[in-house]
Biopython code that builds the backbone (N, CA, C, O; Angstrom):
import numpy as np
from Bio.PDB.StructureBuilder import StructureBuilder

atoms = [
    (1, "MET", "N", (87.137, 101.252, 111.872)),
    (1, "MET", "CA", (86.250, 100.398, 111.112)),
    (1, "MET", "C", (87.086, 99.263, 110.515)),
    (1, "MET", "O", (88.211, 99.482, 110.065)),
    (2, "ASN", "N", (86.529, 98.059, 110.514)),
    (2, "ASN", "CA", (87.173, 96.901, 109.897)),
    (2, "ASN", "C", (86.673, 96.773, 108.461)),
    (2, "ASN", "O", (85.488, 96.537, 108.221)),
    (3, "ILE", "N", (87.588, 96.933, 107.516)),
    (3, "ILE", "CA", (87.233, 96.916, 106.097)),
    (3, "ILE", "C", (87.961, 95.764, 105.414)),
    (3, "ILE", "O", (89.167, 95.589, 105.587)),
    (4, "THR", "N", (87.217, 94.983, 104.640)),
    (4, "THR", "CA", (87.802, 93.887, 103.873)),
    (4, "THR", "C", (87.511, 94.115, 102.401)),
    (4, "THR", "O", (86.388, 94.443, 102.020)),
    (5, "LEU", "N", (88.537, 93.938, 101.577)),
    (5, "LEU", "CA", (88.395, 94.014, 100.121)),
    (5, "LEU", "C", (88.606, 92.614, 99.563)),
    (5, "LEU", "O", (89.463, 91.875, 100.048)),
    (6, "LEU", "N", (87.837, 92.247, 98.557)),
    (6, "LEU", "CA", (87.870, 90.904, 97.987)),
    (6, "LEU", "C", (88.070, 90.975, 96.479)),
    (6, "LEU", "O", (87.368, 91.703, 95.778)),
    (7, "HIS", "N", (89.031, 90.213, 95.998)),
    (7, "HIS", "CA", (89.266, 90.059, 94.557)),
    (7, "HIS", "C", (90.081, 88.787, 94.375)),
    (7, "HIS", "O", (90.668, 88.294, 95.338)),
    (8, "TYR", "N", (90.129, 88.251, 93.176)),
    (8, "TYR", "CA", (90.876, 87.014, 92.988)),
    (8, "TYR", "C", (92.380, 87.207, 92.969)),
    (8, "TYR", "O", (93.118, 86.240, 93.159)),
    (9, "SER", "N", (92.866, 88.438, 92.744)),
    (9, "SER", "CA", (94.311, 88.671, 92.761)),
    (9, "SER", "C", (94.616, 90.090, 93.220)),
    (9, "SER", "O", (93.791, 90.998, 93.119)),
    (10, "VAL", "N", (95.831, 90.239, 93.728)),
    (10, "VAL", "CA", (96.332, 91.535, 94.199)),
    (10, "VAL", "C", (97.754, 91.693, 93.673)),
    (10, "VAL", "O", (98.326, 90.736, 93.151)),
    (11, "PRO", "N", (98.337, 92.889, 93.803)),
    (11, "PRO", "CA", (99.718, 93.067, 93.357)),
    (11, "PRO", "C", (100.643, 92.012, 93.983)),
    (11, "PRO", "O", (100.389, 91.567, 95.103)),
    (12, "PRO", "N", (101.678, 91.618, 93.302)),
    (12, "PRO", "CA", (102.223, 92.222, 92.093)),
    (12, "PRO", "C", (101.577, 91.752, 90.792)),
    (12, "PRO", "O", (102.077, 92.060, 89.710)),
    (13, "ILE", "N", (100.455, 90.998, 90.882)),
    (13, "ILE", "CA", (99.718, 90.672, 89.663)),
    (13, "ILE", "C", (99.319, 92.006, 89.025)),
    (13, "ILE", "O", (98.779, 92.889, 89.691)),
    (14, "VAL", "N", (99.592, 92.134, 87.738)),
    (14, "VAL", "CA", (99.354, 93.398, 87.044)),
    (14, "VAL", "C", (97.915, 93.452, 86.547)),
    (14, "VAL", "O", (97.435, 92.525, 85.894)),
    (15, "GLY", "N", (97.241, 94.540, 86.860)),
    (15, "GLY", "CA", (95.880, 94.736, 86.380)),
    (15, "GLY", "C", (95.283, 95.993, 86.971)),
    (15, "GLY", "O", (95.745, 96.500, 87.994)),
    (16, "GLY", "N", (94.265, 96.483, 86.322)),
    (16, "GLY", "CA", (93.618, 97.701, 86.783)),
    (16, "GLY", "C", (92.945, 97.538, 88.131)),
    (16, "GLY", "O", (93.094, 98.389, 89.007)),
    (17, "VAL", "N", (92.200, 96.445, 88.306)),
    (17, "VAL", "CA", (91.525, 96.222, 89.583)),
    (17, "VAL", "C", (92.554, 96.042, 90.690)),
    (17, "VAL", "O", (92.384, 96.560, 91.794)),
    (18, "GLU", "N", (93.622, 95.305, 90.392)),
    (18, "GLU", "CA", (94.663, 95.079, 91.393)),
    (18, "GLU", "C", (95.274, 96.397, 91.857)),
    (18, "GLU", "O", (95.526, 96.586, 93.047)),
    (19, "SER", "N", (95.507, 97.295, 90.925)),
    (19, "SER", "CA", (96.077, 98.606, 91.254)),
    (19, "SER", "C", (95.101, 99.445, 92.078)),
    (19, "SER", "O", (95.484, 100.029, 93.093)),
    (20, "VAL", "N", (93.848, 99.504, 91.644)),
    (20, "VAL", "CA", (92.834, 100.277, 92.366)),
    (20, "VAL", "C", (92.642, 99.709, 93.771)),
    (20, "VAL", "O", (92.590, 100.464, 94.742)),
    (21, "LEU", "N", (92.538, 98.393, 93.882)),
    (21, "LEU", "CA", (92.338, 97.752, 95.171)),
    (21, "LEU", "C", (93.484, 98.078, 96.128)),
    (21, "LEU", "O", (93.243, 98.400, 97.291)),
    (22, "ALA", "N", (94.717, 97.997, 95.655)),
    (22, "ALA", "CA", (95.874, 98.299, 96.508)),
    (22, "ALA", "C", (95.843, 99.751, 96.972)),
    (22, "ALA", "O", (96.115, 100.036, 98.139)),
    (23, "HIS", "N", (95.517, 100.663, 96.072)),
    (23, "HIS", "CA", (95.434, 102.078, 96.456)),
    (23, "HIS", "C", (94.306, 102.302, 97.466)),
    (23, "HIS", "O", (94.481, 103.030, 98.444)),
    (24, "GLN", "N", (93.157, 101.681, 97.231)),
    (24, "GLN", "CA", (92.051, 101.812, 98.182)),
    (24, "GLN", "C", (92.469, 101.312, 99.563)),
    (24, "GLN", "O", (92.255, 101.988, 100.569)),
    (25, "ALA", "N", (93.065, 100.128, 99.600)),
    (25, "ALA", "CA", (93.470, 99.537, 100.877)),
    (25, "ALA", "C", (94.480, 100.425, 101.594)),
    (25, "ALA", "O", (94.363, 100.657, 102.798)),
    (26, "ASP", "N", (95.468, 100.920, 100.858)),
    (26, "ASP", "CA", (96.487, 101.789, 101.463)),
    (26, "ASP", "C", (95.874, 103.073, 102.013)),
    (26, "ASP", "O", (96.217, 103.503, 103.114)),
    (27, "LEU", "N", (94.973, 103.685, 101.251)),
    (27, "LEU", "CA", (94.345, 104.931, 101.694)),
    (27, "LEU", "C", (93.450, 104.707, 102.915)),
    (27, "LEU", "O", (93.435, 105.529, 103.832)),
    (28, "MET", "N", (92.717, 103.615, 102.930)),
    (28, "MET", "CA", (91.858, 103.323, 104.077)),
    (28, "MET", "C", (92.693, 103.041, 105.322)),
    (28, "MET", "O", (92.350, 103.484, 106.418)),
    (29, "ALA", "N", (93.792, 102.302, 105.152)),
    (29, "ALA", "CA", (94.680, 102.036, 106.288)),
    (29, "ALA", "C", (95.302, 103.332, 106.793)),
    (29, "ALA", "O", (95.412, 103.538, 108.002)),
    (30, "ALA", "N", (95.708, 104.205, 105.879)),
    (30, "ALA", "CA", (96.299, 105.492, 106.268)),
    (30, "ALA", "C", (95.291, 106.370, 107.009)),
    (30, "ALA", "O", (95.670, 107.225, 107.809)),
    (31, "ALA", "N", (94.007, 106.149, 106.734)),
    (31, "ALA", "CA", (92.955, 106.912, 107.411)),
    (31, "ALA", "C", (92.610, 106.319, 108.780)),
    (31, "ALA", "O", (91.725, 106.819, 109.473)),
    (32, "GLY", "N", (93.310, 105.261, 109.159)),
    (32, "GLY", "CA", (93.131, 104.686, 110.484)),
    (32, "GLY", "C", (92.244, 103.464, 110.571)),
    (32, "GLY", "O", (91.974, 102.972, 111.666)),
    (33, "HIS", "N", (91.787, 102.968, 109.435)),
    (33, "HIS", "CA", (90.940, 101.779, 109.437)),
    (33, "HIS", "C", (91.795, 100.519, 109.493)),
    (33, "HIS", "O", (92.958, 100.527, 109.089)),
    (34, "THR", "N", (91.213, 99.445, 109.993)),
    (34, "THR", "CA", (91.844, 98.130, 109.950)),
    (34, "THR", "C", (91.432, 97.506, 108.624)),
    (34, "THR", "O", (90.246, 97.297, 108.368)),
    (35, "VAL", "N", (92.422, 97.212, 107.781)),
    (35, "VAL", "CA", (92.125, 96.775, 106.413)),
    (35, "VAL", "C", (92.722, 95.395, 106.156)),
    (35, "VAL", "O", (93.875, 95.122, 106.490)),
    (36, "ALA", "N", (91.909, 94.541, 105.557)),
    (36, "ALA", "CA", (92.359, 93.225, 105.110)),
    (36, "ALA", "C", (91.933, 93.052, 103.662)),
    (36, "ALA", "O", (90.919, 93.595, 103.222)),
    (37, "VAL", "N", (92.723, 92.292, 102.939)),
    (37, "VAL", "CA", (92.400, 91.952, 101.561)),
    (37, "VAL", "C", (92.336, 90.434, 101.469)),
    (37, "VAL", "O", (93.231, 89.739, 101.950)),
    (38, "VAL", "N", (91.280, 89.924, 100.852)),
    (38, "VAL", "CA", (91.121, 88.495, 100.623)),
    (38, "VAL", "C", (91.329, 88.251, 99.138)),
    (38, "VAL", "O", (90.646, 88.839, 98.299)),
    (39, "ALA", "N", (92.282, 87.380, 98.819)),
    (39, "ALA", "CA", (92.602, 87.083, 97.419)),
    (39, "ALA", "C", (93.252, 85.709, 97.329)),
    (39, "ALA", "O", (93.724, 85.158, 98.324)),
    (40, "ALA", "N", (93.265, 85.176, 96.126)),
    (40, "ALA", "CA", (93.924, 83.894, 95.894)),
    (40, "ALA", "C", (95.374, 84.078, 95.478)),
    (40, "ALA", "O", (96.249, 83.328, 95.910)),
    (41, "ARG", "N", (95.626, 85.076, 94.641)),
    (41, "ARG", "CA", (96.981, 85.280, 94.105)),
    (41, "ARG", "C", (97.491, 86.663, 94.445)),
    (41, "ARG", "O", (96.719, 87.603, 94.628)),
    (42, "GLY", "N", (98.811, 86.770, 94.527)),
    (42, "GLY", "CA", (99.465, 88.028, 94.833)),
    (42, "GLY", "C", (100.283, 87.900, 96.100)),
    (42, "GLY", "O", (100.355, 86.830, 96.703)),
    (43, "GLU", "N", (100.891, 88.987, 96.492)),
    (43, "GLU", "CA", (101.779, 88.998, 97.654)),
    (43, "GLU", "C", (101.458, 90.200, 98.533)),
    (43, "GLU", "O", (100.929, 91.203, 98.056)),
    (44, "PRO", "N", (101.782, 90.094, 99.826)),
    (44, "PRO", "CA", (101.598, 91.261, 100.697)),
    (44, "PRO", "C", (102.432, 92.435, 100.188)),
    (44, "PRO", "O", (103.564, 92.247, 99.742)),
    (45, "TRP", "N", (101.885, 93.624, 100.254)),
    (45, "TRP", "CA", (102.625, 94.804, 99.790)),
    (45, "TRP", "C", (102.755, 95.869, 100.876)),
    (45, "TRP", "O", (103.508, 96.830, 100.719)),
    (46, "SER", "N", (102.027, 95.698, 101.971)),
    (46, "SER", "CA", (102.048, 96.718, 103.020)),
    (46, "SER", "C", (101.911, 96.052, 104.377)),
    (46, "SER", "O", (101.131, 95.114, 104.542)),
    (47, "GLU", "N", (102.669, 96.538, 105.341)),
    (47, "GLU", "CA", (102.529, 96.011, 106.702)),
    (47, "GLU", "C", (101.229, 96.485, 107.346)),
    (47, "GLU", "O", (100.857, 96.003, 108.416)),
    (48, "HIS", "N", (100.540, 97.417, 106.711)),
    (48, "HIS", "CA", (99.300, 97.974, 107.249)),
    (48, "HIS", "C", (98.046, 97.323, 106.663)),
    (48, "HIS", "O", (96.927, 97.654, 107.055)),
    (49, "VAL", "N", (98.242, 96.397, 105.722)),
    (49, "VAL", "CA", (97.116, 95.719, 105.076)),
    (49, "VAL", "C", (97.344, 94.212, 105.181)),
    (49, "VAL", "O", (98.321, 93.689, 104.645)),
    (50, "ALA", "N", (96.447, 93.523, 105.868)),
    (50, "ALA", "CA", (96.567, 92.072, 106.009)),
    (50, "ALA", "C", (96.109, 91.390, 104.723)),
    (50, "ALA", "O", (95.102, 91.777, 104.131)),
    (51, "LEU", "N", (96.855, 90.373, 104.298)),
    (51, "LEU", "CA", (96.462, 89.582, 103.128)),
    (51, "LEU", "C", (96.008, 88.215, 103.614)),
    (51, "LEU", "O", (96.768, 87.490, 104.256)),
    (52, "ARG", "N", (94.776, 87.872, 103.305)),
    (52, "ARG", "CA", (94.198, 86.577, 103.667)),
    (52, "ARG", "C", (93.976, 85.789, 102.385)),
    (52, "ARG", "O", (93.447, 86.315, 101.405)),
    (53, "ARG", "N", (94.383, 84.527, 102.398)),
    (53, "ARG", "CA", (94.317, 83.695, 101.187)),
    (53, "ARG", "C", (92.991, 82.949, 101.067)),
    (53, "ARG", "O", (92.493, 82.370, 102.032)),
    (54, "ALA", "N", (92.436, 82.979, 99.864)),
    (54, "ALA", "CA", (91.220, 82.230, 99.532)),
    (54, "ALA", "C", (91.464, 81.534, 98.195)),
    (54, "ALA", "O", (91.120, 82.078, 97.146)),
    (55, "PRO", "N", (92.053, 80.343, 98.219)),
    (55, "PRO", "CA", (92.402, 79.661, 96.966)),
    (55, "PRO", "C", (91.240, 79.494, 95.990)),
    (55, "PRO", "O", (91.443, 79.569, 94.779)),
    (56, "LEU", "N", (90.028, 79.269, 96.495)),
    (56, "LEU", "CA", (88.890, 79.070, 95.592)),
    (56, "LEU", "C", (88.423, 80.359, 94.928)),
    (56, "LEU", "O", (87.581, 80.315, 94.032)),
    (57, "ALA", "N", (88.950, 81.497, 95.347)),
    (57, "ALA", "CA", (88.636, 82.762, 94.674)),
    (57, "ALA", "C", (89.452, 82.931, 93.401)),
    (57, "ALA", "O", (89.234, 83.877, 92.644)),
    (58, "ASP", "N", (90.388, 82.023, 93.160)),
    (58, "ASP", "CA", (91.277, 82.123, 91.999)),
    (58, "ASP", "C", (90.553, 81.715, 90.721)),
    (58, "ASP", "O", (90.031, 80.605, 90.622)),
    (59, "SER", "N", (90.528, 82.602, 89.762)),
    (59, "SER", "CA", (89.889, 82.292, 88.476)),
    (59, "SER", "C", (90.616, 81.179, 87.739)),
    (59, "SER", "O", (90.081, 80.622, 86.780)),
    (60, "ARG", "N", (91.829, 80.847, 88.171)),
    (60, "ARG", "CA", (92.607, 79.772, 87.544)),
    (60, "ARG", "C", (92.629, 78.490, 88.372)),
    (60, "ARG", "O", (93.322, 77.537, 88.017)),
    (61, "HIS", "N", (91.882, 78.460, 89.466)),
    (61, "HIS", "CA", (91.826, 77.253, 90.300)),
    (61, "HIS", "C", (91.264, 76.112, 89.448)),
    (61, "HIS", "O", (90.292, 76.322, 88.722)),
    (62, "PRO", "N", (91.849, 74.910, 89.517)),
    (62, "PRO", "CA", (91.391, 73.803, 88.667)),
    (62, "PRO", "C", (89.892, 73.510, 88.786)),
    (62, "PRO", "O", (89.240, 73.224, 87.782)),
    (63, "GLU", "N", (89.351, 73.577, 89.980)),
    (63, "GLU", "CA", (87.921, 73.297, 90.145)),
    (63, "GLU", "C", (87.071, 74.409, 89.525)),
    (63, "GLU", "O", (86.022, 74.139, 88.940)),
    (64, "VAL", "N", (87.522, 75.645, 89.652)),
    (64, "VAL", "CA", (86.819, 76.773, 89.032)),
    (64, "VAL", "C", (86.824, 76.610, 87.513)),
    (64, "VAL", "O", (85.803, 76.820, 86.858)),
    (65, "LEU", "N", (87.967, 76.239, 86.961)),
    (65, "LEU", "CA", (88.067, 76.046, 85.508)),
    (65, "LEU", "C", (87.183, 74.896, 85.035)),
    (65, "LEU", "O", (86.573, 74.978, 83.969)),
    (66, "ALA", "N", (87.112, 73.827, 85.821)),
    (66, "ALA", "CA", (86.274, 72.687, 85.445)),
    (66, "ALA", "C", (84.796, 73.081, 85.439)),
    (66, "ALA", "O", (84.061, 72.727, 84.517)),
    (67, "VAL", "N", (84.369, 73.806, 86.457)),
    (67, "VAL", "CA", (82.972, 74.249, 86.517)),
    (67, "VAL", "C", (82.686, 75.249, 85.404)),
    (67, "VAL", "O", (81.611, 75.216, 84.805)),
    (68, "LYS", "N", (83.630, 76.132, 85.124)),
    (68, "LYS", "CA", (83.447, 77.095, 84.032)),
    (68, "LYS", "C", (83.239, 76.369, 82.708)),
    (68, "LYS", "O", (82.385, 76.761, 81.912)),
    (69, "ALA", "N", (84.010, 75.319, 82.468)),
    (69, "ALA", "CA", (83.863, 74.556, 81.223)),
    (69, "ALA", "C", (82.463, 73.957, 81.125)),
    (69, "ALA", "O", (81.856, 73.959, 80.054)),
    (70, "GLU", "N", (81.954, 73.446, 82.240)),
    (70, "GLU", "CA", (80.588, 72.909, 82.236)),
    (70, "GLU", "C", (79.568, 74.012, 81.956)),
    (70, "GLU", "O", (78.650, 73.833, 81.156)),
    (71, "LEU", "N", (79.738, 75.148, 82.619)),
    (71, "LEU", "CA", (78.811, 76.266, 82.404)),
    (71, "LEU", "C", (78.865, 76.760, 80.964)),
    (71, "LEU", "O", (77.837, 77.110, 80.384)),
    (72, "ASP", "N", (80.073, 76.790, 80.385)),
    (72, "ASP", "CA", (80.218, 77.195, 78.982)),
    (72, "ASP", "C", (79.443, 76.269, 78.048)),
    (72, "ASP", "O", (79.002, 76.675, 76.973)),
    (73, "ASP", "N", (79.284, 75.008, 78.482)),
    (73, "ASP", "CA", (78.518, 74.039, 77.700)),
    (73, "ASP", "C", (77.033, 74.057, 78.055)),
    (73, "ASP", "O", (76.261, 73.231, 77.567)),
    (74, "GLY", "N", (76.639, 75.002, 78.906)),
    (74, "GLY", "CA", (75.240, 75.114, 79.288)),
    (74, "GLY", "C", (74.821, 74.161, 80.397)),
    (74, "GLY", "O", (73.628, 73.966, 80.628)),
    (75, "LEU", "N", (75.789, 73.566, 81.085)),
    (75, "LEU", "CA", (75.493, 72.596, 82.132)),
    (75, "LEU", "C", (75.674, 73.212, 83.514)),
    (75, "LEU", "O", (76.719, 73.785, 83.822)),
    (76, "VAL", "N", (74.650, 73.086, 84.330)),
    (76, "VAL", "CA", (74.745, 73.494, 85.732)),
    (76, "VAL", "C", (74.610, 72.204, 86.542)),
    (76, "VAL", "O", (73.507, 71.727, 86.805)),
    (77, "THR", "N", (75.751, 71.660, 86.925)),
    (77, "THR", "CA", (75.778, 70.351, 87.575)),
    (77, "THR", "C", (75.917, 70.486, 89.091)),
    (77, "THR", "O", (76.031, 71.587, 89.630)),
    (78, "ASP", "N", (75.904, 69.344, 89.754)),
    (78, "ASP", "CA", (76.129, 69.316, 91.200)),
    (78, "ASP", "C", (77.510, 69.860, 91.541)),
    (78, "ASP", "O", (77.739, 70.353, 92.645)),
    (79, "ARG", "N", (78.416, 69.766, 90.596)),
    (79, "ARG", "CA", (79.771, 70.294, 90.807)),
    (79, "ARG", "C", (79.729, 71.811, 91.041)),
    (79, "ARG", "O", (80.493, 72.339, 91.850)),
    (80, "PHE", "N", (78.840, 72.503, 90.334)),
    (80, "PHE", "CA", (78.670, 73.949, 90.536)),
    (80, "PHE", "C", (78.194, 74.237, 91.957)),
    (80, "PHE", "O", (78.739, 75.106, 92.637)),
    (81, "ALA", "N", (77.185, 73.511, 92.398)),
    (81, "ALA", "CA", (76.651, 73.719, 93.746)),
    (81, "ALA", "C", (77.710, 73.428, 94.802)),
    (81, "ALA", "O", (77.811, 74.146, 95.796)),
    (82, "ALA", "N", (78.489, 72.389, 94.592)),
    (82, "ALA", "CA", (79.545, 72.039, 95.547)),
    (82, "ALA", "C", (80.617, 73.123, 95.597)),
    (82, "ALA", "O", (81.102, 73.470, 96.674)),
    (83, "LEU", "N", (80.985, 73.655, 94.438)),
    (83, "LEU", "CA", (81.988, 74.720, 94.400)),
    (83, "LEU", "C", (81.453, 75.986, 95.060)),
    (83, "LEU", "O", (82.172, 76.656, 95.801)),
    (84, "ARG", "N", (80.208, 76.308, 94.795)),
    (84, "ARG", "CA", (79.593, 77.482, 95.422)),
    (84, "ARG", "C", (79.610, 77.344, 96.942)),
    (84, "ARG", "O", (79.957, 78.291, 97.649)),
    (85, "ALA", "N", (79.239, 76.177, 97.443)),
    (85, "ALA", "CA", (79.214, 75.943, 98.889)),
    (85, "ALA", "C", (80.622, 75.979, 99.480)),
    (85, "ALA", "O", (80.834, 76.563, 100.543)),
    (86, "ALA", "N", (81.577, 75.363, 98.802)),
    (86, "ALA", "CA", (82.960, 75.347, 99.298)),
    (86, "ALA", "C", (83.561, 76.747, 99.305)),
    (86, "ALA", "O", (84.301, 77.108, 100.220)),
    (87, "THR", "N", (83.239, 77.529, 98.287)),
    (87, "THR", "CA", (83.747, 78.906, 98.224)),
    (87, "THR", "C", (83.163, 79.735, 99.360)),
    (87, "THR", "O", (83.886, 80.484, 100.016)),
    (88, "ALA", "N", (81.871, 79.609, 99.595)),
    (88, "ALA", "CA", (81.235, 80.342, 100.696)),
    (88, "ALA", "C", (81.834, 79.927, 102.035)),
    (88, "ALA", "O", (82.091, 80.772, 102.891)),
    (89, "GLU", "N", (82.055, 78.633, 102.216)),
    (89, "GLU", "CA", (82.641, 78.130, 103.461)),
    (89, "GLU", "C", (84.056, 78.669, 103.656)),
    (89, "GLU", "O", (84.450, 79.000, 104.774)),
    (90, "GLN", "N", (84.816, 78.757, 102.569)),
    (90, "GLN", "CA", (86.182, 79.273, 102.649)),
    (90, "GLN", "C", (86.191, 80.772, 102.937)),
    (90, "GLN", "O", (87.020, 81.242, 103.716)),
    (91, "LEU", "N", (85.293, 81.519, 102.329)),
    (91, "LEU", "CA", (85.276, 82.972, 102.493)),
    (91, "LEU", "C", (84.700, 83.429, 103.831)),
    (91, "LEU", "O", (85.137, 84.437, 104.386)),
    (92, "ARG", "N", (83.733, 82.698, 104.340)),
    (92, "ARG", "CA", (83.017, 83.139, 105.549)),
    (92, "ARG", "C", (83.957, 83.526, 106.694)),
    (92, "ARG", "O", (83.819, 84.630, 107.220)),
    (93, "PRO", "N", (84.903, 82.679, 107.108)),
    (93, "PRO", "CA", (85.780, 83.087, 108.217)),
    (93, "PRO", "C", (86.759, 84.196, 107.837)),
    (93, "PRO", "O", (87.236, 84.925, 108.706)),
    (94, "LEU", "N", (87.059, 84.327, 106.557)),
    (94, "LEU", "CA", (88.016, 85.344, 106.110)),
    (94, "LEU", "C", (87.422, 86.749, 106.123)),
    (94, "LEU", "O", (88.153, 87.736, 106.197)),
    (95, "VAL", "N", (86.103, 86.835, 106.051)),
    (95, "VAL", "CA", (85.444, 88.149, 106.065)),
    (95, "VAL", "C", (84.686, 88.403, 107.367)),
    (95, "VAL", "O", (84.117, 89.478, 107.558)),
    (96, "ALA", "N", (84.681, 87.416, 108.258)),
    (96, "ALA", "CA", (83.984, 87.570, 109.538)),
    (96, "ALA", "C", (84.559, 88.765, 110.295)),
    (96, "ALA", "O", (85.770, 88.988, 110.300)),
    (97, "GLY", "N", (83.696, 89.509, 110.916)),
    (97, "GLY", "CA", (84.130, 90.667, 111.687)),
    (97, "GLY", "C", (84.297, 91.936, 110.874)),
    (97, "GLY", "O", (84.638, 92.986, 111.420)),
    (98, "SER", "N", (84.062, 91.848, 109.588)),
    (98, "SER", "CA", (84.172, 93.033, 108.731)),
    (98, "SER", "C", (82.950, 93.921, 108.919)),
    (98, "SER", "O", (81.815, 93.444, 108.938)),
    (99, "ASP", "N", (83.199, 95.208, 109.056)),
    (99, "ASP", "CA", (82.100, 96.170, 109.066)),
    (99, "ASP", "C", (81.668, 96.489, 107.641)),
    (99, "ASP", "O", (80.499, 96.765, 107.374)),
    (100, "VAL", "N", (82.645, 96.443, 106.728)),
    (100, "VAL", "CA", (82.410, 96.735, 105.315)),
    (100, "VAL", "C", (83.159, 95.693, 104.494)),
    (100, "VAL", "O", (84.318, 95.387, 104.773)),
    (101, "LEU", "N", (82.489, 95.153, 103.481)),
    (101, "LEU", "CA", (83.124, 94.237, 102.535)),
    (101, "LEU", "C", (82.969, 94.834, 101.147)),
    (101, "LEU", "O", (81.852, 95.083, 100.692)),
    (102, "ILE", "N", (84.090, 95.062, 100.475)),
    (102, "ILE", "CA", (84.083, 95.593, 99.110)),
    (102, "ILE", "C", (84.559, 94.475, 98.197)),
    (102, "ILE", "O", (85.719, 94.067, 98.261)),
    (103, "ALA", "N", (83.669, 93.980, 97.350)),
    (103, "ALA", "CA", (84.014, 92.904, 96.426)),
    (103, "ALA", "C", (84.272, 93.496, 95.048)),
    (103, "ALA", "O", (83.389, 94.107, 94.445)),
    (104, "HIS", "N", (85.481, 93.310, 94.564)),
    (104, "HIS", "CA", (85.847, 93.778, 93.227)),
    (104, "HIS", "C", (85.644, 92.642, 92.237)),
    (104, "HIS", "O", (85.728, 91.466, 92.591)),
    (105, "ASN", "N", (85.375, 93.014, 90.989)),
    (105, "ASN", "CA", (85.240, 92.012, 89.942)),
    (105, "ASN", "C", (86.028, 92.452, 88.738)),
    (105, "ASN", "O", (86.054, 91.750, 87.728)),
]
sb = StructureBuilder()
sb.init_structure("model")
sb.init_model(0)
sb.init_chain("A")
sb.init_seg("    ")
for serial, (resi, resn, name, xyz) in enumerate(atoms, 1):
    if name == "N":
        sb.init_residue(resn, " ", resi, " ")
    sb.init_atom(name, np.array(xyz, "f"), 0.0, 1.0, " ", f" {name:<3s}", serial, name[0])
structure = sb.get_structure()
């Protein structure tokens, strides 16, 4: 089975989700699945888990921060729609072919 996990960061970034995600990926790969992780930050940690980069998934990406500031002010501008579309366009090929997609938050 082709399994993809998605989060904005992976190890060595320190965090609970990062730790759980890495353990999940390692266990699934050890069980014989083809495993990929899509993230903006972090480094490869296993030769059995592919790391695919998605810069717009980064919570610290300048465009993400700019849109967040607008949303914090109660504004939903065209910039939000453009970021949503660009993020979907960036993620689509990175998760294509996945039988299962696990999105962490």
